[in-house]
RODO-617270 format. One record per residue: residue in one letter; x, y, z of N, C-alpha, C in turn; residue number from 0. Coordinates in nm, 3 decimals, m for minus. Layout:
N
A  X  Y  Z  X  Y  Z  X  Y  Z  NUM
...
//
This chain:
196
M  5.252  m4.305  0.187  5.298  m4.378  0.303  5.182  m4.439  0.379  0
P  5.113  m4.533  0.323  4.999  m4.592  0.392  5.038  m4.656  0.525  1
G  5.157  m4.717  0.532  5.199  m4.782  0.656  5.214  m4.685  0.770  2
K  5.278  m4.569  0.745  5.297  m4.467  0.849  5.163  m4.411  0.894  3
R  5.072  m4.387  0.799  4.940  m4.333  0.834  4.863  m4.433  0.918  4
A  4.871  m4.562  0.885  4.802  m4.665  0.962  4.859  m4.672  1.104  5
E  4.994  m4.663  1.115  5.056  m4.664  1.248  5.010  m4.544  1.329  6
A  5.009  m4.425  1.266  4.966  m4.304  1.335  4.821  m4.318  1.378  7
G  4.738  m4.375  1.290  4.597  m4.391  1.321  4.575  m4.477  1.444  8
G  4.653  m4.584  1.458  4.638  m4.671  1.573  4.677  m4.603  1.703  9
A  4.792  m4.537  1.702  4.838  m4.468  1.823  4.751  m4.347  1.854  10
S  4.713  m4.273  1.750  4.628  m4.156  1.773  4.491  m4.201  1.821  11
S  4.440  m4.309  1.765  4.310  m4.361  1.806  4.310  m4.398  1.953  12
K  4.421  m4.454  2.000  4.429  m4.493  2.141  4.420  m4.370  2.231  13
L  4.502  m4.270  2.205  4.503  m4.151  2.291  4.375  m4.071  2.278  14
I  4.329  m4.051  2.156  4.203  m3.979  2.136  4.089  m4.058  2.199  15
G  4.096  m4.191  2.191  3.994  m4.276  2.254  3.991  m4.257  2.405  16
I  4.107  m4.245  2.466  4.115  m4.220  2.611  4.048  m4.087  2.644  17
L  4.078  m3.985  2.565  4.020  m3.852  2.590  3.868  m3.853  2.568  18
K  3.823  m3.925  2.465  3.679  m3.934  2.440  3.608  m4.011  2.550  19
E  3.672  m4.114  2.604  3.613  m4.187  2.716  3.599  m4.094  2.838  20
D  3.701  m4.012  2.861  3.689  m3.910  2.966  3.568  m3.821  2.940  21
H  3.553  m3.777  2.816  3.439  m3.691  2.780  3.306  m3.762  2.807  22
N  3.301  m3.892  2.777  3.178  m3.968  2.806  3.148  m3.970  2.955  23
H  3.251  m3.989  3.036  3.231  m3.987  3.182  3.189  m3.847  3.227  24
F  3.254  m3.745  3.171  3.216  m3.607  3.206  3.070  m3.583  3.171  25
A  3.025  m3.632  3.055  2.887  m3.608  3.010  2.787  m3.669  3.107  26
V  2.814  m3.790  3.155  2.724  m3.853  3.252  2.719  m3.771  3.380  27
L  2.835  m3.728  3.425  2.841  m3.647  3.547  2.775  m3.511  3.527  28
L  2.797  m3.449  3.412  2.735  m3.319  3.384  2.583  m3.330  3.382  29
D  2.530  m3.440  3.329  2.385  m3.462  3.332  2.335  m3.468  3.477  30
A  2.408  m3.540  3.561  2.369  m3.552  3.702  2.377  m3.417  3.773  31
L  2.482  m3.340  3.745  2.496  m3.208  3.806  2.388  m3.113  3.758  32
D  2.351  m3.125  3.631  2.244  m3.041  3.575  2.111  m3.070  3.647  33
R  2.084  m3.198  3.671  1.961  m3.235  3.744  1.964  m3.179  3.887  34
Q  2.081  m3.184  3.950  2.094  m3.129  4.085  2.073  m2.978  4.085  35
A  2.122  m2.911  3.982  2.103  m2.765  3.972  1.955  m2.732  3.959  36
D  1.880  m2.812  3.883  1.735  m2.791  3.870  1.668  m2.806  4.006  37
L  1.703  m2.912  4.077  1.645  m2.935  4.210  1.681  m2.820  4.305  38
F  1.805  m2.778  4.299  1.855  m2.671  4.385  1.777  m2.542  4.359  39
A  1.759  m2.509  4.232  1.686  m2.386  4.194  1.540  m2.393  4.239  40
D  1.481  m2.512  4.238  1.341  m2.530  4.276  1.321  m2.543  4.427  41
G  1.429  m2.534  4.504  1.417  m2.544  4.648  1.402  m2.686  4.698  42
E  1.426  m2.783  4.612  1.413  m2.925  4.649  1.542  m2.972  4.717  43
A  1.534  m3.088  4.780  1.651  m3.148  4.842  1.749  m3.192  4.733  44
V  1.876  m3.166  4.757  1.979  m3.205  4.661  2.079  m3.297  4.728  45
D  2.156  m3.365  4.646  2.261  m3.454  4.695  2.390  m3.373  4.702  46
Y  2.417  m3.317  4.821  2.535  m3.232  4.838  2.665  m3.309  4.817  47
E  2.665  m3.437  4.851  2.785  m3.518  4.828  2.812  m3.532  4.679  48
L  2.706  m3.553  4.600  2.721  m3.561  4.455  2.773  m3.427  4.401  49
L  2.716  m3.317  4.447  2.762  m3.186  4.401  2.909  m3.164  4.434  50
E  2.945  m3.187  4.560  3.082  m3.162  4.603  3.181  m3.255  4.534  51
T  3.149  m3.385  4.532  3.240  m3.482  4.472  3.246  m3.462  4.320  52
G  3.132  m3.434  4.259  3.129  m3.414  4.114  3.211  m3.295  4.070  53
I  3.193  m3.182  4.139  3.269  m3.062  4.105  3.418  m3.085  4.132  54
S  3.449  m3.150  4.245  3.589  m3.180  4.278  3.652  m3.270  4.172  55
Y  3.575  m3.372  4.128  3.626  m3.462  4.024  3.654  m3.386  3.894  56
L  3.558  m3.306  3.851  3.578  m3.233  3.726  3.701  m3.144  3.735  57
R  3.718  m3.082  3.850  3.832  m2.991  3.865  3.964  m3.068  3.878  58
A  3.969  m3.164  3.970  4.095  m3.235  3.997  4.137  m3.324  3.881  59
Y  4.043  m3.402  3.828  4.079  m3.496  3.722  4.115  m3.422  3.594  60
A  4.034  m3.322  3.560  4.065  m3.246  3.438  4.202  m3.179  3.450  61
H  4.229  m3.119  3.565  4.354  m3.046  3.584  4.476  m3.138  3.591  62
A  4.462  m3.251  3.659  4.578  m3.337  3.683  4.600  m3.445  3.578  63
V  4.492  m3.486  3.507  4.504  m3.601  3.418  4.462  m3.569  3.275  64
H  4.340  m3.521  3.259  4.283  m3.504  3.125  4.350  m3.390  3.047  65
H  4.351  m3.273  3.104  4.408  m3.159  3.032  4.559  m3.172  3.006  66
P  4.638  m3.228  3.098  4.780  m3.247  3.065  4.804  m3.332  2.940  67
L  4.722  m3.436  2.919  4.736  m3.516  2.797  4.701  m3.431  2.675  68
E  4.592  m3.354  2.686  4.556  m3.266  2.574  4.664  m3.161  2.550  69
E  4.720  m3.107  2.656  4.825  m3.006  2.642  4.951  m3.065  2.577  70
A  4.983  m3.190  2.608  5.098  m3.256  2.545  5.073  m3.273  2.395  71
I  4.950  m3.310  2.359  4.915  m3.321  2.217  4.921  m3.183  2.152  72
L  4.870  m3.083  2.221  4.872  m2.946  2.168  5.015  m2.897  2.148  73
E  5.103  m2.927  2.242  5.243  m2.885  2.229  5.305  m2.946  2.103  74
R  5.277  m3.074  2.081  5.329  m3.140  1.961  5.267  m3.079  1.836  75
L  5.139  m3.049  1.841  5.070  m2.986  1.729  5.131  m2.848  1.700  76
S  5.161  m2.774  1.804  5.221  m2.641  1.788  5.360  m2.650  1.728  77
E  5.436  m2.753  1.768  5.569  m2.774  1.710  5.560  m2.796  1.560  78
R  5.451  m2.854  1.516  5.431  m2.880  1.373  5.374  m2.757  1.302  79
A  5.341  m2.652  1.380  5.280  m2.529  1.325  5.165  m2.564  1.233  80
A  5.090  m2.663  1.273  4.986  m2.717  1.186  4.859  m2.634  1.182  81
D  4.839  m2.547  1.281  4.712  m2.475  1.283  4.730  m2.325  1.300  82
D  4.850  m2.275  1.279  4.881  m2.134  1.299  4.846  m2.088  1.440  83
G  4.836  m2.180  1.533  4.810  m2.147  1.672  4.665  m2.122  1.707  84
L  4.575  m2.122  1.609  4.435  m2.090  1.637  4.369  m2.192  1.728  85
V  4.384  m2.320  1.696  4.324  m2.425  1.779  4.390  m2.423  1.917  86
G  4.520  m2.407  1.919  4.593  m2.406  2.045  4.553  m2.293  2.137  87
R  4.541  m2.173  2.083  4.500  m2.058  2.165  4.359  m2.079  2.220  88
E  4.269  m2.127  2.135  4.131  m2.149  2.179  4.126  m2.257  2.286  89
L  4.200  m2.367  2.267  4.201  m2.475  2.366  4.254  m2.424  2.500  90
S  4.365  m2.354  2.497  4.423  m2.303  2.621  4.329  m2.206  2.692  91
L  4.266  m2.117  2.617  4.169  m2.024  2.676  4.052  m2.099  2.740  92
Q  4.000  m2.198  2.670  3.889  m2.275  2.724  3.930  m2.349  2.851  93
H  4.049  m2.408  2.853  4.095  m2.477  2.973  4.106  m2.381  3.091  94
E  4.161  m2.262  3.066  4.172  m2.162  3.172  4.035  m2.120  3.223  95
R  3.942  m2.093  3.132  3.807  m2.051  3.173  3.737  m2.160  3.252  96
L  3.748  m2.285  3.208  3.685  m2.395  3.281  3.745  m2.411  3.420  97
E  3.877  m2.404  3.430  3.942  m2.416  3.561  3.894  m2.304  3.653  98
D  3.889  m2.181  3.603  3.841  m2.068  3.684  3.697  m2.088  3.726  99
S  3.613  m2.133  3.633  3.471  m2.155  3.661  3.453  m2.263  3.768  100
L  3.524  m2.373  3.755  3.514  m2.482  3.852  3.565  m2.439  3.990  101
K  3.674  m2.364  3.990  3.731  m2.316  4.117  3.633  m2.223  4.187  102
L  3.575  m2.129  4.113  3.478  m2.037  4.171  3.353  m2.110  4.219  103
L  3.306  m2.205  4.142  3.186  m2.280  4.178  3.212  m2.362  4.305  104
Q  3.325  m2.430  4.310  3.360  m2.508  4.428  3.369  m2.418  4.550  105
S  3.431  m2.304  4.534  3.444  m2.209  4.644  3.309  m2.152  4.686  106
A  3.222  m2.122  4.589  3.091  m2.065  4.619  3.006  m2.163  4.700  107
F  3.006  m2.290  4.663  2.930  m2.389  4.739  2.989  m2.406  4.879  108
H  3.120  m2.406  4.886  3.186  m2.420  5.017  3.157  m2.299  5.105  109
D  3.173  m2.179  5.050  3.152  m2.056  5.127  3.007  m2.038  5.170  110
A  2.914  m2.082  5.088  2.773  m2.067  5.122  2.736  m2.152  5.243  111
G  2.807  m2.265  5.259  2.785  m2.350  5.375  2.639  m2.379  5.401  112
E  2.598  m2.353  5.521  2.460  m2.379  5.562  2.363  m2.274  5.509  113
D  2.413  m2.162  5.461  2.326  m2.053  5.416  2.293  m2.063  5.268  114
Q  2.297  m2.182  5.213  2.274  m2.198  5.070  2.131  m2.169  5.029  115
S  2.038  m2.171  5.124  1.898  m2.146  5.088  1.880  m2.005  5.032  116
T  1.953  m1.906  5.085  1.939  m1.769  5.034  2.014  m1.750  4.902  117
L  2.105  m1.841  4.874  2.186  m1.829  4.753  2.150  m1.933  4.648  118
R  2.038  m2.001  4.666  2.002  m2.112  4.577  2.002  m2.072  4.430  119
Q  1.933  m1.965  4.396  1.920  m1.927  4.255  2.055  m1.894  4.192  120
P  2.138  m1.807  4.254  2.269  m1.779  4.193  2.359  m1.901  4.183  121
L  2.355  m1.989  4.286  2.438  m2.109  4.280  2.389  m2.204  4.171  122
A  2.257  m2.219  4.159  2.201  m2.305  4.054  2.238  m2.250  3.916  123
E  2.228  m2.119  3.899  2.264  m2.058  3.769  2.411  m2.078  3.738  124
A  2.497  m2.062  3.839  2.641  m2.082  3.818  2.670  m2.228  3.780  125
L  2.600  m2.320  3.844  2.619  m2.462  3.813  2.570  m2.494  3.672  126
H  2.454  m2.443  3.634  2.404  m2.462  3.497  2.502  m2.403  3.395  127
R  2.557  m2.286  3.424  2.651  m2.221  3.333  2.777  m2.305  3.315  128
M  2.830  m2.358  3.426  2.950  m2.441  3.418  2.921  m2.567  3.337  129
V  2.806  m2.631  3.362  2.770  m2.753  3.288  2.762  m2.722  3.139  130
S  2.697  m2.613  3.105  2.683  m2.573  2.964  2.819  m2.545  2.901  131
D  2.904  m2.473  2.973  3.038  m2.440  2.923  3.121  m2.566  2.900  132
M  3.113  m2.660  2.993  3.194  m2.782  2.979  3.143  m2.869  2.865  133
R  3.011  m2.877  2.850  2.957  m2.953  2.736  3.004  m2.891  2.605  134
A  2.994  m2.758  2.594  3.036  m2.690  2.471  3.185  m2.711  2.446  135
H  3.264  m2.709  2.551  3.409  m2.731  2.539  3.438  m2.871  2.483  136
N  3.372  m2.972  2.538  3.395  m3.109  2.491  3.354  m3.126  2.345  137
V  3.241  m3.067  2.307  3.196  m3.071  2.167  3.300  m3.002  2.078  138
W  3.348  m2.886  2.121  3.447  m2.811  2.042  3.574  m2.894  2.023  139
E  3.622  m2.957  2.132  3.743  m3.038  2.121  3.725  m3.150  2.019  140
E  3.612  m3.219  2.027  3.590  m3.333  1.938  3.569  m3.290  1.794  141
A  3.521  m3.170  1.773  3.499  m3.120  1.636  3.621  m3.049  1.579  142
N  3.708  m2.995  1.663  3.819  m2.913  1.615  3.957  m2.964  1.654  143
F  3.979  m2.980  1.783  4.112  m3.016  1.832  4.152  m3.158  1.795  144
F  4.067  m3.255  1.824  4.102  m3.394  1.795  4.127  m3.416  1.646  145
P  4.040  m3.366  1.557  4.068  m3.385  1.414  4.195  m3.315  1.368  146
A  4.222  m3.194  1.421  4.344  m3.123  1.381  4.468  m3.203  1.421  147
A  4.466  m3.257  1.541  4.579  m3.338  1.586  4.591  m3.465  1.503  148
G  4.478  m3.528  1.473  4.480  m3.650  1.393  4.537  m3.628  1.255  149
R  4.507  m3.512  1.196  4.558  m3.482  1.061  4.706  m3.443  1.062  150
A  4.749  m3.371  1.164  4.883  m3.312  1.160  4.993  m3.399  1.218  151
L  4.961  m3.484  1.312  5.065  m3.559  1.380  5.085  m3.695  1.315  152
G  5.211  m3.736  1.310  5.246  m3.863  1.247  5.267  m3.973  1.350  153
A  5.303  m4.089  1.300  5.320  m4.208  1.384  5.423  m4.185  1.494  154
Q  5.533  m4.118  1.461  5.638  m4.094  1.562  5.587  m4.001  1.671  155
D  5.512  m3.897  1.632  5.454  m3.806  1.730  5.365  m3.881  1.829  156
W  5.273  m3.962  1.774  5.179  m4.035  1.859  5.250  m4.137  1.946  157
A  5.354  m4.202  1.891  5.430  m4.299  1.971  5.496  m4.230  2.089  158
Q  5.555  m4.112  2.064  5.618  m4.039  2.173  5.515  m3.989  2.274  159
L  5.402  m3.943  2.227  5.296  m3.899  2.317  5.243  m4.017  2.400  160
S  5.239  m4.135  2.340  5.187  m4.253  2.409  5.278  m4.298  2.522  161
T  5.405  m4.260  2.518  5.497  m4.299  2.625  5.500  m4.198  2.738  162
G  5.440  m4.082  2.719  5.432  m3.984  2.827  5.565  m3.920  2.858  163
A  5.562  m3.829  2.952  5.680  m3.748  2.986  5.791  m3.831  3.051  164
E  5.756  m3.929  3.130  5.856  m4.009  3.200  5.896  m4.134  3.122  165
G  5.854  m4.143  2.997  5.890  m4.258  2.915  5.805  m4.381  2.944  166
Q  5.700  m4.365  3.023  5.612  m4.477  3.052  5.484  m4.461  2.971  167
A  5.427  m4.573  2.934  5.306  m4.570  2.851  5.193  m4.497  2.924  168
V  5.116  m4.420  2.848  4.997  m4.357  2.902  4.895  m4.469  2.921  169
P  4.854  m4.495  3.045  4.764  m4.608  3.067  4.623  m4.580  3.016  170
A  4.561  m4.683  2.960  4.422  m4.670  2.917  4.332  m4.652  3.038  171
A  4.365  m4.717  3.149  4.292  m4.700  3.274  4.378  m4.614  3.365  172
R  4.335  m4.490  3.385  4.416  m4.398  3.463  4.366  m4.394  3.607  173
P  4.458  m4.386  3.702  4.418  m4.395  3.842  4.325  m4.282  3.884  174
L  4.228  m4.318  3.967  4.133  m4.222  4.020  4.131  m4.232  4.171  175
D  4.104  m4.120  4.235  4.075  m4.118  4.377  3.955  m4.212  4.398  176
P  3.957  m4.298  4.499  3.846  m4.393  4.518  3.708  m4.327  4.525  177
R  3.699  m4.207  4.582  3.566  m4.145  4.589  3.517  m4.106  4.450  178
F  3.608  m4.072  4.359  3.569  m4.040  4.222  3.527  m4.168  4.149  179
S  3.603  m4.276  4.170  3.565  m4.404  4.109  3.427  m4.446  4.155  180
N  3.402  m4.434  4.286  3.271  m4.470  4.340  3.161  m4.385  4.278  181
L  3.185  m4.255  4.265  3.086  m4.165  4.207  3.054  m4.208  4.064  182
L  3.155  m4.231  3.983  3.133  m4.269  3.844  3.059  m4.402  3.834  183
Q  3.094  m4.496  3.921  3.024  m4.625  3.921  2.877  m4.606  3.960  184
Q  2.850  m4.520  4.058  2.711  m4.492  4.098  2.632  m4.431  3.983  185
L  2.700  m4.355  3.898  2.633  m4.291  3.785  2.625  m4.382  3.662  186
G  2.678  m4.504  3.676  2.665  m4.601  3.568  2.779  m4.605  3.470  187
C  2.889  m4.537  3.501  3.007  m4.543  3.413  3.085  m4.669  3.444  188
S  3.141  m4.732  3.341  3.226  m4.848  3.366  3.364  m4.794  3.402  189
V  3.410  m4.833  3.519  3.539  m4.788  3.570  3.616  m4.912  3.614  190
S  3.738  m4.926  3.563  3.819  m5.041  3.602  3.870  m5.020  3.743  191
A  3.928  m5.124  3.800  3.981  m5.116  3.936  4.092  m5.013  3.946  192
D  4.163  m4.988  3.835  4.274  m4.893  3.836  4.231  m4.752  3.806  193
G  4.110  m4.727  3.767  4.067  m4.594  3.732  3.968  m4.596  3.621  194
E  3.978  m4.497  3.534  3.882  m4.483  3.425  3.911  m4.580  3.314  195
//
């Protein structure tokens, strides 16, 4: 069925392409956060707005936009019993760990408030750990989850996933909070007027 595989490839390429573009934006932001963690650990001046907005973006965007698309693909993959649940369990665990890590990190920076000088080293270490975990997660998804979905799901699966839960097409440019759009643009990411 070359025709069906070609159709699936086009639809899967679109959705996987959206997720990979998110990963590219995350990578640029993670690099910036890693540099801030180095400065923070060294007692240098840091960009607190970048830290706060960056962590908020990773948490809010991943939770509200990025991970739901991955979870929809995972649900379809699970329906096909294509991976005996191994990829799905690992993906879900990683998403939970990242959400917990981002929530704790956001809370730690907020709670430290003005007293961050005494907590610089632990906060910098926590930030480095989160950056490392998120990079490893993105690499794992691109090496394991995306290929598994590409192999197991057919044209009809991808077409249904492309229309989303409400029957509307998953937009290539997804809406972003203006402060997140501004942050990504400042970091050199190309962001359309409608979002990513």
